[in-house]
N, C-alpha and C positions, 0 to 999 in steps of 0.2 A: 504494500500500500504506500509506495513512495512517489507517486506521480505528483505533479504540480500543475494546477490550472493557472492561466494568466492572471486571473483575479487573485489567486493565492499569492503569486509572486508579487503582485502590485501591493497587496496588503503588507507583506513582510518588508518590502523595500521602503514603503512609505513610512511605516511605523519606526523602522530602524533609523530613519533620517530625521525623526522629530526631535526638537529641543526638549530637554527635561523641563517640566512645568513646576509650578509652586502651588501650594494650597490656595484655593480661590478666596479672595477677599471681597469680590464683587457680589457674590450670592452664596447662600447656603446650599451645599450640594450633599445629598445623601449618598455617601460613598458605598455603603453596603448595598443599597438598591441599584446603583449603577454597576457595581461589580457583578451582582447577580444577573443583571440584564446582559452584560457582556458574556458571561459564561453560557447563558442560554443561547445567545446569538451565535457564539463560536461553536457550540455543540451542534446546532442546526446546520451551520455552514459545513462543518467537517462530515456530518452525515451525508450531505449532498456530494461532497468530494468522494467519499467512500462508495456511495451508490453508483456514481458514474464509473468508478474504477471496477467495481464488481460487474457492472453491465458490460464493460469492455472485455471482461474475462468470461462472459456468458454465464455468470453466477448470480447476477442480480437482475431485477425486473422493475419496470415501471418507474424510471428514475426522473419523474417530474420533480424538480427541486424547489426549494424555498429561497434560494440565494437572491439577495436584493430586497427580500420582503421581511427580513428578520426584525424590522421595527415592530412587527405585530406582537413580539414578545412583550412590548410595553402595554398592550391591551390585556394580556393575561395578568400582568402585574397590577392592573387597575381593578381587576375583578376578584371575586372570591373563588376558590377552587371548587365550590359547590354550585356556582352559576352554570346552568346548562350552556354548552358551546357546540355550535354546528359550524365546522371549519371548512374554509377554502383549501384546496390541495397545496397551496403555497404557504399555509399557516404553520409551518414547522417550528418557527421560533415560538409561537404561542404555545404549541403543544409541549415543547421542551420546558418552557418556563412554568406552565401550569403543573406539570409533573413534579418539578422541583419544589413546588409549594406544598406537596403532600408527602410526608415521610414514607420511606420504604419503596419508592417508585424510581425506576431507571428508564427515563425516556429514550436514551440512546439505544439501549437494548430493545425496547419496544419497537422503535422505528426500524432498526436494522434487521430484526427478525422478519418484519414485513417486507423489506427490500428483497430478502432471499427466499421469501414465501415459505417460511418454516411453520410447521404445525404447532410449534411452541409459542408462536407470537400471541400475545394476550388479548388482542382485539378481535381479529377475524380468524385467528388460527391458521394464517397463511393463505386465506382465500383471496385476499386483495391487500394492497398496501394502502392503508387508510390511517388517518389520525383519529384515534378514539380510545376510550377506556372508561368502563363503568365506574371505577373508583375515582375518576377525575372529572366526571360530569361531561365528558366529551363524547357526543353521540356520533358514531362513525358515519361519514358521508362518502358516497362514491363521487366520481368526477363528472357526472352528467351536468352540463352547464346550468347553474342556478337552480337546479331542481330541489335543493334543500331549503330554499327561502320560504315557500309556502308552509313547510313543516315548522320552521322557526316562528313564523307568524302565528301558526296554530298553537304552538306550545306557549308563546307569550300570552295569547288570548286565554288559553285554558288554565294557566296558573291561577288567575283571578277567579275563573269560573269554578275551579275545584275548591278553592278556599271558600267561596260563597256557598257551595253545596255541602261543605264539610267532608269532602272526599280527600283522604290522605294520599300522599305520593312522596317520592324521594327528594323533592325540591323544597327549599325554604319558601315560605309565602312571599318574601320580599326579593326573590331571585330576579336577576336580570338575564334574559336570554341574549346571547351574543351570536351573531351570524356573520361570517366573513365571506367575501367573494371578490372577484376581479372586476376591473373596469370593463372588460369585454363582456363578461357575464351580466353586468348591469344593464346591457342593452337587450338581453333576452326577454321575450314576452313573459316568461315565468317570473323573472325578477321584477319587472315593472308591475305585473299583476299582483305579486305578493306585497310589494311596497304600497301599492294603491290600497290593498286590503287592510294593511296595518293602519294607514291614515284614515280609511273609512271607519274603522273601529274607534280610533282616537277622536275623530271628529264628533262621534256620538257620546264621548265620555266613557267608553269602554276601556278598562285598563289594558295597556299594550306595552309592557316593559321590555322593549326590543332595542338592542344596540346593533345597528347595521354597520359593518365595517367594510368599506370598499378599499381594497388594496390596489391602488391605481398605478400600474407600471407603464401605462401609455400604449400597450400593444397586446393584441390577442393572437397568439402564434405569430403570424406575419402581418396581421392587419392592424394598422395604427388607429388608436382612439384619437379623435380630433382634440387638439390642445384646448383645455378649458371646458371640455364637454361635461365631465362629471360635476364640476362646480356649478356650471350654468344650469344643469338639470336638477340638481338637488340642493344647491346652496341657498335658494330662496323658496323652497317648497313649503307652502302653508301647512302647518301642523307637524312639520318635521324639523326638529332642532338640528342644526348643522355645526359640526366641529371639524377642524382640519389641522394637519401637521405634516411636515416634511419628514420622511423616514431617516434622513441623514442629520436630524437634529434630535438626539436621544432625550435630552432633558425636556424639550417641548413635547415630544411624543409621550413621555411618562406623565407630564402634567395634564396634557389635553385628554389623554385616554382616561385618566382618573376623573377629570372634570366631566367627561361625557358619561362614564359609567355611573358616577354619583348622581348626575342629573336624571338619568333614566330610572335609577333606583328610587329616587325621591319623588319623581313626578309620575311614574308608571305610564310613561308615554314614549313613543319611538324617537330615536335620535340617529343621525347619520354621521359616522366618523370617517372622514375622507383622509386616508393615509397615502401620501404621494410617495410611491416606492419606485424601485428600478428593478428590471429583470436582468439578472446576470446569468451567463452560461446558456442562454437560449431558452426555448420553450421546454425542451426535454432532452434526454441524453442523445436521442437520434436526430435532433434538430440541427440543421446546418444554418446557423444564424447569418453567416456571411452571404447567404444567397439572397437576402432581402434587406440587410442593413450594412451600411458602409463601415469599414474597419475603424475609421475615425470616430464614428458615432458610438460603436461598441466600446472602444477604449475610453471615450469621454465619460461613460457611465461609471467607470471604475471609481471615480472620485466621489460618486454619490452612494457608495457602498455603506449600508447602515452599520455593519460590523466595524469597518474602518472608522466611521464617525464616532462610534462609542469608544473605540480605542483612543482616538484623538482627544475626546473629552476627558477620559481617565488621565491621560498624560497632561493635558492643559491645566487641569485642576490639581495636579500634584498627587493624585491618588495612586498612580503607578508610574514607574519610569518606562521608557520605551522598551528596554530589555525585559522588564517584568511583564509587560504586555505580550511580547513575543513568547516568553517562557510559558505564560498562561495559555496562550493560543496553541503552542506546540504540544503542551501537556494534554489539551483537549483532542488534538489530532491523534496522539498516542492512545488515549483512552478509547476513542472511536475505532481505531485500528484493532485494538484487542477485542472489542465487542464484535466487530465485523468478522474476525477470524473465528471467534467462538460461534457466531451465528451460523457460519458455514458448516459446522459440525452437527447442527440440530436437525432433527427429523423433519421430513416433509409429509404432507397428506398422503396416505398409503393407498387409498382405493376410493371408488365412487361412493360407497356408503359413508365413508368418513367425510368426504367433501359435502355430501348432501344432508348430513346429520342435523345441521342447524336450520335447514329450510323450514321444517315444521316439526314441532315437538308435541306429539299427540298423546293425550290421556283419555281414551274413549270412555272409560268408566267415570272419570270426573265430569266429562261432558254430559253423560247420561244422568248422573246424579243431579247436576244443576238443572238440566232440562226438565227433570221430573219433579223438582222441588218448587215450592211457592210460599209466599207470605200471605196467609189468608186474611190477616187484619189489613194489610196494605191493599189487597184485592177488594176487600169490602169497602174501603174508603174510595178506591178508584172507580168502582163500578156501582156505588150507591146501594150495595146489598143485592144487586141483580147481576151475577157473573155472566159472561157471554155464553157459557154453555147452557144457560137457562133461557136464552133468547129465542131458540129455535133455529131453523136453517138459515145460514148466512151466505152472502155472496163472497167472492174472492176478496174484493176491496174491504168488505166489512170484517172478514176474518183477519186480514193483515192489520187493520186498524185495532182490533181487539188484542191481537198478539203484541203489537207495539205498546198498547196501554198496559198489558200485563208486565212487560219488561221494564217499563218506566216505573211501575208501582213497586216492583221488587228490588230495583237497583237504583239507589239515589244518584249514582254516577252516570246513568244512561242519558244520552242526549239524542234528540231527533232534530235535524236541521237540514236546510237546503232552500232552494228557490220556491217561494209560495207555500211552504209547508205549514206555517203557523197560523196567521190570521185567516187565510183563505182555506186552509186545510188540504192543500194540494190541488193540482189541476183537476184531478179525478176524485177528490174528496176522501182520499185514503187516510190522510192524517187529520181529518176533521174532528174537532173537539179536544184534541190532545193538549193544545196550548192552554185551553181553559181549565183542564183538569190538573195539569202539572206545572203550569207557569212558564213565563217567557225566558227564565234562566235555563230551562231544559228543553223547550221546544221553541225554536226561533228561526226566523227567516235570515238568509244570507244575501250578500250581493250576488249578482248574476255572473259568476265566474267559477267554472267547475274546478279549476286548479286550486282556487282558494277554498272551495268546499272540501275537497279532499285533503288539502293542506291542513285545514282546521281539524279534520279527523286524525291525521297523522300526529299532530301535536297533542290532541286531546288524549289519545291513547298513552302517550308518554307521561301525561299528567295524572294518570290513574283513572281517567274517565272511560266510559264505554260509548264511543261515537257510533250513531246510526245515521249517516248522512244519506240524503236522497239526491240522485242525479235525475233530473226531470224527464229526460228521454235518452234512450240508448245512444242515439247519434251524437248527443252532447258529450258523452264520455270521451270521445276521441279527441276533444280539445285538451284533455287532461290525462290521457292514458298513462303518461310517464310517471305521474304521481302514484299510480298503482305498480307499474312495471319497474321503474327505476328507484322508487323510494319504499313503498309499502312492502313489496314482495322481497326486497333485498335486505331490509334492516336486520332481520334475524340472521341471515346468511353472513353479512359482513360484521356482525357483532358476536358471532358464535353463540347466538341465542340470548345474549345478555339483555338486549333491547327487543321489544316486540311491538307490533302494530295492531292491537285488537280493534277490529271494526267490522261492521256489517254495512256494506254499501248497497242501498236499495236503488234499483234502476228500473224504470218503466220502459218496456221495450216490445220488440217484435212488431208484426204487421197486423192486417185484417181490421183496421179501424174504419172500414166502410168508406174508404176514399179520403178520409180526413188527413190534412196536413202534409201529404207528400212524404219525401224520403226522410225529412228531419224528424217526423213524428211516427214514421213507420220504418224502423231500421231493423233489419234481420241479420246483421253481421255481428257475430260474437267471437270472431277469430282472434281479436286483440286480447281477449280474456282467457281463452282456453289453454294457452301455452305458458301461463305465468306460474313458475314453480311454487308450489305450496299454497296457491290461492284457491279457495273453495268457490265453486260456481254452482249456485242452487237455482233451479228453474221449476218452481211449482206450477201446477195448472189447476188443481182443485182447492177449494177453500180450506178444507180440513188439513190437507197436506201443507198449504201455505203457512197456516198458523203453527203447525208442529215443526216445520222446517226452519221457520224464522226463530223459533225457540231454540232449536239445535244450533243454528248459526251464532246466536247471541251467546249461548253456552260455550261454544268452541272459541269464540273471540275472548270471552272472559277467562276461561280456564287454560286455553292453550295459546292465547295471543294470536289466533288465526285471523287472516284477512279473508273475509267472506263477501262475495258478490251475490246479491239476491235479485235475480231477474224476474220481473213481474209482467205477465202478458197483459198489456193494456186492454186488448179486445175482450178479455175474460173478466175484467174487473167487476162488471155489473151484469154479467151473463147469469140467467136464472134457469134457462131450459136447455135440454140436451137434444132430444129427438123431435119434439113438437111443442108448439106454443102452449104454455101453461103446465108443462109436466114437472117443472121444478127439478129437473134431473141434474142441474149443475149447482144446486145449493147443497150445503152440508152443515152439519152441526159442528160447533166449536169444540175441539178436543180439550177436555179438562186437563190442567197440569197433572202430570203423573201418568197420563194415558196416551199422550200424543208425541212421544219422542220418535224422530225419524233419524236413524244413524246416518252420518255422512257416507255417501257411496252406496246406498241401498235403494233399489228400484221398487216399484209397485206394479203388481200384475192384476189385470182385469180380465176375467173369463178364463176358461180352461180348454179352449179349442185345440184340436190335435192336428189341424192341417196347416196352419200358418201363424207365425208370430209377427205382429206389427210392433216395431220398436220406434218409440217416439218420445216427445216431450212438449211442454208448452201448449200452444194452440193445436198442435198435432194430436193431442190426447182426445179431446172431444171429436175431432174430425175422424180419427181412427176408430173410435167407439161407434160412430154412426156408420162408417164403412163396414165394420165387423157385423153390425146388425143386418146390413143389406147382403153381406156375403152369406149369412145364414140362410137367406132366401134361395141361394144357389146351392145349398147343401154343403157349404164350406164353413168349418169351425175355426175361427180365428181368436187368438188371445192378444191383448194389447199390453205391452210392457212400457210403462211410463218411467223413463230413466230418472227423472226428478233431479239428478245431480249431473251436471255436464263436466265437472272436474272436482274430485276424481270420478271417472265414469264407473258405474256399478258393473264391473266386468263379470264378476261371478254370477250375478243375477242375470245378466245378458246371456251368458253362455248356457246357463240352465234353461232359460226360456227358449233359446234357439234350439237346443237339443231336444226339447219336448215336442217340437213339431217338425224339425228337419228343414224348415223353410223360414227365411227371415226377409221381411220387407222393412227397410229403414225409412221411416216417414219423417222428413227433415224440412222444417219450414225455413231454415236458414239457407244460404246460397250453396249451390252445388260445389263450387270451388272454395275451399277453406271452411266449409260448414261442418256441422256436427257429424253428419253421416260418414265423412271420411274417417273420423276417429272410430266410429262404431264398427264400420266394416273392417278396419285394420285390427281392432280388438278381436273380432271374430276370427280373422285369419291367424293372428298371433296365438289365439286360444285353441287352435286346432279344429275349429268347426269346419266340417266338410260337406255341409248341406248346401242347398240353394240359397243364394243371397241376391237381393235386388235393393235398389234405393230410388226414392223420388225426393226431389228437393226443389227449393226455389231457384229461379233463374239467376244467373250472374248479372244482376241488374240492380240499379237503384229503383226505388219504388215511386211511381208517378202518382199524380192526383187522380181522383175519381175512379171510375170503373176500370180505367186502364191498369190500375194496380193489380187486378186479378188476371192480367195476362202474364205477370211475372211471379206472382205468389202461387204457392202450391195449393191445389184444390182437391176436393174429395173425389171428383170424377177421375182425375189422374191416379189417385191412390187406389181406387177400386179397379181400374183397368189394369194397373201393374200387378195388383194382388191376384186377379183372375189369371193373368198371363203366367205368373210365377207358379201358381198351384197347378195349372193345366200343362205346364211345360214338361 
């Protein structure tokens, strides 16, 4: 580990040539604080050097460094080590300094084990190089641009809400949430939406103790940020207190960071700390910076090096001599070298099972116990002495409404929120009356931004709450899918299970709304949900199943920290009849707690026909039941398997139902390409099913207005024709 980067040589040469200073008479300087800052900055710098060298030896990975950004260590100095932190991938100085504040922690070892992808690394167990640690309040984030900002806003919002509701969590009530990001990331719609959401809350007087730290180095990979852009955008933003400091002025960084943190803590309102930094050694280890920056420009930045600036300050104020600075700097190099060589001896993840172990940590027995339990006194208060099981047959919308009320009654930390869910009670009335029963602190309307809705849920889960957000239409989810894919689904994976995202995301979806709304209100694409590792996707069709499955999803979120998506067929919300008008065939009684648990990944079978199995879900269930009735007129006995769960698929039930008839027709209302039927047919093949298989599905099309919708949606005639062909083949 003997290589020297140009910035390294520049530091040593410059410091060695400094004149020895004298103790400052012009101002009081906290020497201990400044020395600690330098040690953290030097540690972060030498971690970067070691990572680049290990990368050149093909022994290290993902060497995006923090060099030039080490002034962020001053932000850690200004905060408590218990304040939750969601960090930019160049916030290495912050992480090292935060760990130094907590006895018994070795940040150099933590980071280096991540660089070499060791299974002994205490954050993600070698799954990714991230800054994070449960003992340090640092919530690990991946490097998706700005994707962690909505979660930070959600956590800042939820700290006050949890205190208001008396829900305990690991954070102090007066905590400050700190979130760092780059100037390029600040332009991403996720960042602008999150900051807008924070200001939207603060404007209404909702506590929002959020410190936004923009580490502005003026460039994103090779694309320059216009000079003055960050200050002009955020320096005069109403409702957002603005602080700024240059990274090569360590004393001002320490003072301004403390001022900003104290202001947020006292005012419970958002602030923006603009740190003017510099990026040294390019974007990442593989980046050839000379391809887009002149050599003179690169070299000129060396004098803005924050580690050098702190060294100069130590010498100027007579705290250390130049030789003592160099000795201290080189001692840190030697320490990092020892840590790096030790890290290379540590074990790696051994197999797929070990890699995947933290994706989902299931306890089915605990889920079943919770789903079966209830608080009878709370239910009596919520339902006025008339529980929903005594109401008689309910529609799908009514069953979901009652199940939400049940969960709100039993868990003081449960929250229901989204667009139009509170005062209006939802576009389709599904949440009607819940705000009146449980209050505006637990059932509330959000601004119209799906990223912010899901970000609120991500933060609420970290604050000990149980979020049940609503996405108004399935098509709207795609505006914010990365909040599920890049944030919710990955947190357990990248924290080795230390942090979890308990939530149940309700989404109104699918088609068949009799021409209403076009493709935004009739979306039959679930592809973006089905391949998210560990995410449960529930798709009820019947009222009794919907109530019981929602109960199961909430239990899985609470007990196992699962991310659950609850897809509700809009066209079935208020459906009452199945075969003919007035038959009430699609109504069902509410399952009393203790009797209505539906295990994740278990299907439901209707009928016992021996000739054909119709495998379906959602709107396909009543369609298939009607087709099965008509097939009986042809002397064909068909059974209908309602999958109910799209992830994980109920493979065992699927194979058993398929083998019972030897013929399977997959009835899939989603699109032929990327739809559910592809996974079902694959599961049959993988399971060794050797009978006849067919499938019918929606067309690969968006859904148009009016009756034209039925040209591309699956219909019962198509199902029946394919069923007859399959049986007679």
